[in-house]
ROVO-137360 format. One record per residue (C-alpha): x, y, z; chain; residue number from 1. Coordinates in Angstrom, 1 decimal. Each point is the difference from the previous one (the first is absolute). Example, Ala and Ser with C-alpha at 12.3 -4.5 7.8 and 13.67 -1.06 7.14 Angstrom:
2
[pt [12.3,-4.5,7.8],'A',1]
[pt [1.4,3.4,-0.7],'A',2]
// end
This chain:
376
[pt [0.0,0.0,0.0],'A',1]
[pt [1.3,3.5,-0.9],'A',2]
[pt [1.0,2.1,2.9],'A',3]
[pt [-1.5,3.4,0.6],'A',4]
[pt [2.4,2.9,0.1],'A',5]
[pt [-0.4,0.4,3.8],'A',6]
[pt [1.0,-3.7,0.7],'A',7]
[pt [3.6,0.0,-1.0],'A',8]
[pt [2.8,1.5,2.2],'A',9]
[pt [3.7,0.3,-0.4],'A',10]
[pt [0.7,-3.4,1.6],'A',11]
[pt [-2.0,-1.7,-2.8],'A',12]
[pt [2.2,1.8,-2.5],'A',13]
[pt [3.2,-1.1,1.7],'A',14]
[pt [-1.1,-3.6,-0.3],'A',15]
[pt [-0.4,0.2,-3.7],'A',16]
[pt [3.6,1.3,-0.2],'A',17]
[pt [-0.6,3.6,-1.3],'A',18]
[pt [-1.3,1.8,3.0],'A',19]
[pt [-1.3,3.3,-1.6],'A',20]
[pt [-1.6,2.4,2.3],'A',21]
[pt [-3.6,0.4,-0.9],'A',22]
[pt [-3.2,-0.3,2.0],'A',23]
[pt [-3.7,0.7,-0.1],'A',24]
[pt [-2.7,2.0,-1.6],'A',25]
[pt [-2.7,1.2,2.4],'A',26]
[pt [-3.2,-0.8,-1.7],'A',27]
[pt [-1.9,3.0,1.3],'A',28]
[pt [2.0,2.5,-2.1],'A',29]
[pt [-2.0,2.0,-2.6],'A',30]
[pt [1.1,-0.9,-3.5],'A',31]
[pt [-0.7,1.1,-3.5],'A',32]
[pt [0.9,-2.7,-2.5],'A',33]
[pt [-1.3,1.9,-2.9],'A',34]
[pt [2.4,3.0,0.1],'A',35]
[pt [1.3,0.7,-3.5],'A',36]
[pt [3.5,-1.2,-0.6],'A',37]
[pt [2.7,2.3,-1.3],'A',38]
[pt [3.1,-0.7,-2.1],'A',39]
[pt [3.3,-0.1,1.9],'A',40]
[pt [1.6,3.5,0.1],'A',41]
[pt [3.5,0.9,-1.2],'A',42]
[pt [0.2,2.0,3.3],'A',43]
[pt [1.3,-3.2,1.7],'A',44]
[pt [2.1,-1.8,-2.7],'A',45]
[pt [2.2,-1.6,2.7],'A',46]
[pt [-3.0,-2.0,1.3],'A',47]
[pt [-0.2,-3.3,-1.9],'A',48]
[pt [-3.7,-0.5,-0.5],'A',49]
[pt [-1.9,-3.4,0.1],'A',50]
[pt [0.0,-0.4,-3.7],'A',51]
[pt [3.7,0.7,-0.3],'A',52]
[pt [1.0,-2.7,2.5],'A',53]
[pt [-2.5,-2.5,-1.4],'A',54]
[pt [-2.6,-0.1,2.8],'A',55]
[pt [-2.8,-2.5,-0.2],'A',56]
[pt [-3.5,1.4,-0.2],'A',57]
[pt [-1.8,0.4,3.4],'A',58]
[pt [-2.4,-2.8,0.8],'A',59]
[pt [-2.7,2.5,0.8],'A',60]
[pt [-0.7,3.7,-0.4],'A',61]
[pt [2.4,2.4,1.7],'A',62]
[pt [-1.8,2.3,2.3],'A',63]
[pt [0.6,3.7,0.6],'A',64]
[pt [-0.7,1.3,3.4],'A',65]
[pt [-1.9,3.1,0.8],'A',66]
[pt [2.0,0.6,3.1],'A',67]
[pt [2.6,2.7,0.4],'A',68]
[pt [3.6,-1.2,-0.3],'A',69]
[pt [1.6,1.1,3.3],'A',70]
[pt [3.3,-1.9,0.3],'A',71]
[pt [2.8,-2.1,-1.6],'A',72]
[pt [0.8,-3.4,1.7],'A',73]
[pt [3.4,-1.4,-0.7],'A',74]
[pt [0.8,-3.8,0.1],'A',75]
[pt [2.8,-2.3,-0.5],'A',76]
[pt [-0.9,-3.1,-2.0],'A',77]
[pt [1.9,-2.5,2.1],'A',78]
[pt [1.6,-1.3,-3.2],'A',79]
[pt [3.7,-0.8,-0.2],'A',80]
[pt [2.5,2.9,-0.1],'A',81]
[pt [1.2,-0.9,-3.5],'A',82]
[pt [2.9,1.6,-1.8],'A',83]
[pt [-1.6,-0.1,-3.4],'A',84]
[pt [-1.0,3.6,-0.5],'A',85]
[pt [-1.0,-0.3,-3.7],'A',86]
[pt [-3.2,1.1,-1.6],'A',87]
[pt [-0.6,-3.6,-1.0],'A',88]
[pt [0.1,-1.1,3.6],'A',89]
[pt [-2.4,2.8,1.0],'A',90]
[pt [-2.5,-1.2,-2.7],'A',91]
[pt [0.2,-3.6,1.2],'A',92]
[pt [-0.5,1.3,3.6],'A',93]
[pt [-3.2,1.7,-1.1],'A',94]
[pt [-1.2,-3.2,-1.7],'A',95]
[pt [0.9,-2.3,2.9],'A',96]
[pt [-1.8,2.3,2.4],'A',97]
[pt [-3.2,0.1,-2.1],'A',98]
[pt [0.1,-3.7,-0.4],'A',99]
[pt [0.3,-0.6,3.7],'A',100]
[pt [-2.9,2.4,0.8],'A',101]
[pt [-2.3,-1.3,-2.6],'A',102]
[pt [0.8,-3.7,0.0],'A',103]
[pt [0.8,-0.6,3.7],'A',104]
[pt [-2.0,2.7,1.8],'A',105]
[pt [-2.9,0.0,-2.4],'A',106]
[pt [0.1,3.7,-0.5],'A',107]
[pt [-1.2,1.9,-3.0],'A',108]
[pt [3.4,1.4,-0.8],'A',109]
[pt [3.3,1.2,1.6],'A',110]
[pt [-0.7,1.3,3.5],'A',111]
[pt [2.0,3.2,0.1],'A',112]
[pt [-0.2,3.1,-2.1],'A',113]
[pt [3.7,0.2,-0.9],'A',114]
[pt [3.2,-2.1,0.4],'A',115]
[pt [3.6,1.2,0.2],'A',116]
[pt [2.7,-2.4,-0.9],'A',117]
[pt [3.4,-0.1,1.7],'A',118]
[pt [1.4,1.3,-3.3],'A',119]
[pt [-2.2,3.1,0.3],'A',120]
[pt [-2.6,-1.0,-2.6],'A',121]
[pt [-3.5,1.2,0.8],'A',122]
[pt [-2.9,-2.1,-1.3],'A',123]
[pt [-3.8,0.4,0.1],'A',124]
[pt [-1.4,-2.7,2.2],'A',125]
[pt [-3.8,-0.4,0.0],'A',126]
[pt [-1.5,1.1,-3.4],'A',127]
[pt [-1.2,3.6,-0.3],'A',128]
[pt [2.3,1.2,2.8],'A',129]
[pt [2.0,2.1,-2.5],'A',130]
[pt [-3.1,1.3,-1.5],'A',131]
[pt [-1.4,1.3,3.3],'A',132]
[pt [3.5,1.4,0.9],'A',133]
[pt [-0.1,2.1,-3.2],'A',134]
[pt [-3.6,1.1,0.8],'A',135]
[pt [0.9,0.8,3.6],'A',136]
[pt [-3.4,-0.8,1.4],'A',137]
[pt [-1.7,-3.1,1.4],'A',138]
[pt [2.3,-3.0,0.0],'A',139]
[pt [0.0,-3.7,-0.8],'A',140]
[pt [-1.4,-2.2,2.8],'A',141]
[pt [3.0,-2.1,0.8],'A',142]
[pt [1.0,-2.9,2.3],'A',143]
[pt [3.1,1.1,1.9],'A',144]
[pt [-1.3,1.0,3.4],'A',145]
[pt [-3.4,-0.8,1.6],'A',146]
[pt [-2.1,3.0,0.8],'A',147]
[pt [2.2,2.3,-2.1],'A',148]
[pt [-0.4,-1.5,-3.5],'A',149]
[pt [-2.3,2.8,-1.1],'A',150]
[pt [1.8,2.8,1.8],'A',151]
[pt [3.7,-0.7,-0.5],'A',152]
[pt [2.4,-0.5,-2.9],'A',153]
[pt [1.9,-3.2,0.6],'A',154]
[pt [3.6,-0.3,-1.2],'A',155]
[pt [1.9,-3.3,0.2],'A',156]
[pt [3.8,0.1,0.1],'A',157]
[pt [1.8,-3.1,-1.1],'A',158]
[pt [2.1,-1.6,2.7],'A',159]
[pt [0.0,-0.8,3.7],'A',160]
[pt [1.1,2.7,2.4],'A',161]
[pt [0.0,-1.2,3.5],'A',162]
[pt [3.8,0.4,0.4],'A',163]
[pt [1.0,1.3,-3.5],'A',164]
[pt [-1.0,3.3,-1.6],'A',165]
[pt [-1.1,0.4,-3.7],'A',166]
[pt [2.5,0.9,-2.7],'A',167]
[pt [0.4,3.7,-1.0],'A',168]
[pt [-1.6,-0.7,-3.4],'A',169]
[pt [-3.2,-1.2,1.7],'A',170]
[pt [0.0,2.9,2.5],'A',171]
[pt [0.5,2.6,-2.8],'A',172]
[pt [-2.9,-1.4,-2.0],'A',173]
[pt [-2.2,-0.4,3.1],'A',174]
[pt [0.5,3.7,0.8],'A',175]
[pt [-0.8,0.9,-3.6],'A',176]
[pt [-3.2,-2.1,0.1],'A',177]
[pt [-1.1,1.4,3.4],'A',178]
[pt [0.5,3.6,-1.3],'A',179]
[pt [-2.2,-0.9,-3.1],'A',180]
[pt [-2.7,-1.5,2.2],'A',181]
[pt [0.1,3.0,2.4],'A',182]
[pt [-0.3,2.5,-2.8],'A',183]
[pt [-2.7,-1.8,-1.8],'A',184]
[pt [-2.2,-0.8,3.0],'A',185]
[pt [0.7,3.1,2.0],'A',186]
[pt [2.0,-1.8,2.7],'A',187]
[pt [3.0,1.2,2.1],'A',188]
[pt [3.2,-1.7,1.0],'A',189]
[pt [-1.4,-0.5,3.5],'A',190]
[pt [-2.7,-2.2,-1.5],'A',191]
[pt [2.4,-2.9,-0.5],'A',192]
[pt [-0.4,-3.0,2.3],'A',193]
[pt [1.1,-3.6,0.4],'A',194]
[pt [-2.1,-3.1,-0.4],'A',195]
[pt [0.3,-0.9,3.7],'A',196]
[pt [-1.5,3.3,1.0],'A',197]
[pt [-3.3,-1.4,-1.3],'A',198]
[pt [0.4,-3.8,0.1],'A',199]
[pt [1.3,-2.7,2.4],'A',200]
[pt [3.2,-0.8,-2.1],'A',201]
[pt [3.8,0.3,0.0],'A',202]
[pt [-0.2,1.9,-3.2],'A',203]
[pt [1.6,2.4,-1.1],'A',204]
[pt [2.9,-1.3,2.1],'A',205]
[pt [1.9,1.6,2.9],'A',206]
[pt [3.0,1.2,-2.1],'A',207]
[pt [-2.1,1.4,-2.8],'A',208]
[pt [-2.4,1.7,2.5],'A',209]
[pt [2.9,1.8,1.6],'A',210]
[pt [0.6,1.7,-3.3],'A',211]
[pt [-3.5,1.5,-0.2],'A',212]
[pt [1.0,3.3,1.6],'A',213]
[pt [2.7,0.4,-2.7],'A',214]
[pt [-2.5,-1.1,-2.8],'A',215]
[pt [-2.5,2.5,1.2],'A',216]
[pt [2.6,2.8,0.1],'A',217]
[pt [1.1,-0.8,-3.6],'A',218]
[pt [-3.6,0.1,-1.2],'A',219]
[pt [-0.6,3.3,1.8],'A',220]
[pt [3.1,1.6,-1.6],'A',221]
[pt [-0.9,-1.4,-3.5],'A',222]
[pt [-3.4,1.6,0.3],'A',223]
[pt [1.5,3.3,1.0],'A',224]
[pt [-1.8,0.1,3.3],'A',225]
[pt [1.5,1.9,2.9],'A',226]
[pt [0.4,-2.0,3.2],'A',227]
[pt [-2.0,2.6,1.9],'A',228]
[pt [-3.1,-1.0,-2.0],'A',229]
[pt [0.1,-3.4,1.7],'A',230]
[pt [-2.5,-0.5,2.8],'A',231]
[pt [1.4,-0.3,3.5],'A',232]
[pt [-1.1,-3.7,-0.1],'A',233]
[pt [-1.7,-2.2,-2.6],'A',234]
[pt [-1.3,-3.0,1.9],'A',235]
[pt [-1.2,-3.3,-1.5],'A',236]
[pt [-3.7,0.3,-0.5],'A',237]
[pt [-1.0,-3.5,1.0],'A',238]
[pt [-3.8,-0.7,-0.2],'A',239]
[pt [-2.5,-2.8,0.4],'A',240]
[pt [1.1,-2.0,-3.0],'A',241]
[pt [3.7,-0.1,1.0],'A',242]
[pt [1.8,-2.6,2.2],'A',243]
[pt [3.6,0.8,0.8],'A',244]
[pt [2.6,0.5,2.8],'A',245]
[pt [-1.1,3.6,0.0],'A',246]
[pt [-3.5,-1.1,0.8],'A',247]
[pt [1.5,-1.9,3.0],'A',248]
[pt [1.7,3.2,1.2],'A',249]
[pt [-3.4,1.7,-0.2],'A',250]
[pt [-1.5,-2.8,2.0],'A',251]
[pt [2.6,0.3,2.7],'A',252]
[pt [-0.7,3.8,0.2],'A',253]
[pt [-3.8,-0.4,0.1],'A',254]
[pt [0.4,-2.7,2.7],'A',255]
[pt [2.1,2.5,1.9],'A',256]
[pt [-2.8,2.5,-0.4],'A',257]
[pt [-2.4,-2.4,1.7],'A',258]
[pt [-1.4,-2.1,-2.9],'A',259]
[pt [0.5,-3.7,0.5],'A',260]
[pt [1.4,-1.2,-3.3],'A',261]
[pt [2.1,-3.0,-1.0],'A',262]
[pt [3.3,1.3,-1.6],'A',263]
[pt [0.1,-2.3,-2.9],'A',264]
[pt [0.3,2.4,-3.0],'A',265]
[pt [-3.5,-0.9,-1.3],'A',266]
[pt [-2.3,2.9,-0.4],'A',267]
[pt [-3.2,-1.6,1.3],'A',268]
[pt [-3.5,1.5,0.6],'A',269]
[pt [0.8,0.5,3.7],'A',270]
[pt [2.7,2.4,-1.1],'A',271]
[pt [-2.5,2.0,-2.1],'A',272]
[pt [-2.1,0.7,3.1],'A',273]
[pt [3.0,0.7,2.2],'A',274]
[pt [1.5,2.5,-2.4],'A',275]
[pt [-3.3,1.8,-0.6],'A',276]
[pt [-0.5,0.3,3.8],'A',277]
[pt [3.5,1.2,0.5],'A',278]
[pt [-0.3,2.7,-2.7],'A',279]
[pt [-3.3,1.2,1.5],'A',280]
[pt [1.4,0.2,3.5],'A',281]
[pt [3.1,1.8,-1.3],'A',282]
[pt [-2.0,2.6,-1.9],'A',283]
[pt [1.3,-1.4,-3.3],'A',284]
[pt [-2.4,-0.4,-3.0],'A',285]
[pt [-0.9,-3.7,-0.4],'A',286]
[pt [1.7,-1.0,-3.2],'A',287]
[pt [-1.6,-2.0,-2.8],'A',288]
[pt [0.9,-3.7,0.0],'A',289]
[pt [1.7,0.3,3.4],'A',290]
[pt [3.1,1.7,-1.4],'A',291]
[pt [2.9,0.9,2.2],'A',292]
[pt [0.7,3.5,-1.1],'A',293]
[pt [2.6,2.4,1.3],'A',294]
[pt [-2.2,1.4,2.7],'A',295]
[pt [-0.8,-3.5,1.3],'A',296]
[pt [3.6,-1.2,0.0],'A',297]
[pt [1.1,3.2,1.8],'A',298]
[pt [-2.7,-0.3,2.6],'A',299]
[pt [0.9,-3.7,0.6],'A',300]
[pt [3.8,0.0,0.1],'A',301]
[pt [1.5,1.1,3.3],'A',302]
[pt [3.5,1.4,0.4],'A',303]
[pt [2.4,-2.6,1.4],'A',304]
[pt [3.4,0.2,1.8],'A',305]
[pt [2.2,-2.3,2.1],'A',306]
[pt [-2.5,0.1,2.8],'A',307]
[pt [-3.0,-1.2,-2.1],'A',308]
[pt [-1.6,-3.4,0.4],'A',309]
[pt [-3.1,-1.8,-1.2],'A',310]
[pt [-1.8,-0.6,-3.3],'A',311]
[pt [1.3,3.0,-2.0],'A',312]
[pt [3.6,-1.2,0.8],'A',313]
[pt [-1.0,-3.5,-1.1],'A',314]
[pt [-1.3,1.5,-3.2],'A',315]
[pt [3.1,1.9,-0.9],'A',316]
[pt [2.2,-3.0,0.9],'A',317]
[pt [-2.2,-2.3,-2.2],'A',318]
[pt [0.5,2.3,-3.0],'A',319]
[pt [3.7,0.6,0.6],'A',320]
[pt [0.6,-3.8,0.1],'A',321]
[pt [-1.7,-0.3,-3.4],'A',322]
[pt [2.0,2.8,-1.5],'A',323]
[pt [3.4,-1.7,0.6],'A',324]
[pt [0.7,0.3,3.7],'A',325]
[pt [-0.3,-3.6,1.2],'A',326]
[pt [1.7,0.8,3.3],'A',327]
[pt [-3.1,2.0,0.9],'A',328]
[pt [-2.4,-2.1,2.1],'A',329]
[pt [-3.7,0.9,0.4],'A',330]
[pt [0.2,0.1,3.8],'A',331]
[pt [-1.9,3.3,0.6],'A',332]
[pt [3.1,1.3,1.8],'A',333]
[pt [1.9,2.8,-1.7],'A',334]
[pt [3.5,-1.6,0.3],'A',335]
[pt [3.4,0.9,-1.5],'A',336]
[pt [-0.5,-2.1,-3.1],'A',337]
[pt [-3.3,1.8,-0.7],'A',338]
[pt [1.7,3.4,0.4],'A',339]
[pt [2.8,-0.9,-2.3],'A',340]
[pt [-2.4,-1.2,-2.7],'A',341]
[pt [-2.1,3.1,0.3],'A',342]
[pt [3.2,2.2,-0.4],'A',343]
[pt [0.9,-2.0,-3.1],'A',344]
[pt [-3.5,0.5,-1.6],'A',345]
[pt [0.2,3.7,0.9],'A',346]
[pt [3.3,0.4,-1.8],'A',347]
[pt [-1.4,-1.9,-3.1],'A',348]
[pt [-2.8,2.5,-0.2],'A',349]
[pt [2.0,3.2,0.8],'A',350]
[pt [-1.4,0.4,3.5],'A',351]
[pt [1.9,1.0,3.1],'A',352]
[pt [1.3,-3.3,1.4],'A',353]
[pt [-1.0,0.6,3.6],'A',354]
[pt [-1.5,-3.4,0.5],'A',355]
[pt [-3.3,1.4,1.0],'A',356]
[pt [-3.1,-0.9,-2.0],'A',357]
[pt [-1.9,3.1,-1.0],'A',358]
[pt [-2.7,0.2,-2.7],'A',359]
[pt [2.5,0.2,-2.8],'A',360]
[pt [1.9,-3.0,1.3],'A',361]
[pt [-3.2,-1.9,0.3],'A',362]
[pt [-1.0,0.9,-3.6],'A',363]
[pt [3.4,-1.1,-1.4],'A',364]
[pt [0.1,-3.3,2.0],'A',365]
[pt [-3.5,-1.0,-1.2],'A',366]
[pt [0.7,0.6,-3.6],'A',367]
[pt [-0.8,3.7,-0.7],'A',368]
[pt [2.3,2.8,-1.1],'A',369]
[pt [1.0,3.2,1.8],'A',370]
[pt [1.1,3.4,-1.3],'A',371]
[pt [3.4,-0.3,1.5],'A',372]
[pt [0.8,-3.0,-2.3],'A',373]
[pt [-0.3,2.2,-3.0],'A',374]
[pt [2.4,2.7,1.2],'A',375]
[pt [3.0,-2.3,0.1],'A',376]
// end
């Protein structure tokens, strides 16, 4: 029996030996399958479109969402870190990926919108992704991240980046692609996130994720945006269709605020009610779809120092351990290892490394971006 798009996770993909990072379509997203198709534009000649790399036809109609595109989500594919940087390899990569997604996962087409090879070749993933990039409105409903498939442009990057970082050719092309997506869809450099901000996964990899502040800075500069234009903090806007480590942090913080939630990273119905009540009690407008917006995060996240204890400390320790600090144990006690990891994260994001967790440090640790990171 064919699998639905929400039934296959990364572990399944590892078992078949390719391991690409794609996930689910949320079935409630508004879609317009009848939107007129446009011819590929010479505006992006460096993107190898589906016809040029020999893509198979989709098994069903590609849908176009009516949602507003509000972010870019970066992935690593969990493929081998090959040294074949040729165009021919990139084309075969695109074909292998589509075959896996259609034949093994039972999906309609490639899951992501775009793919970047280790040699720096950029390929269209799911059909019509280039078309909607050119148009700069709506977007193809994809399959790269549950809850975000109609809101986020998904970019897969060939390779596995737990301990290694991508080649310069890949990073250069990724920045160019992110700039194009930002310009066409009206996004900003601070709208770039990682897969694990919105999904329970090890993607995009610890080493790659540590490069995100640099990637965002490069995108900002390429767009000619002054760092002062960046918001003080751009938090991950998790909502009721998202399950992720960031959700687990939200659960710890809501539990600390008096709501009995199980910190498992699953955004359940109990969390909807708790969040709405917290927002009401805090004088914050109740957000649609139980979204953690900036006001909610900043009302929930307490300032922490070496004297702090309890669930908020457990939350920050949990996230630090996931971000590459295995020496940090989620004990609820703000110990020396926690302080050193906090200082390391502060340096990475251009913050003053005082080891105290203020709102900007919280934002950086849970996956957001801060203005200071763009000033480096």
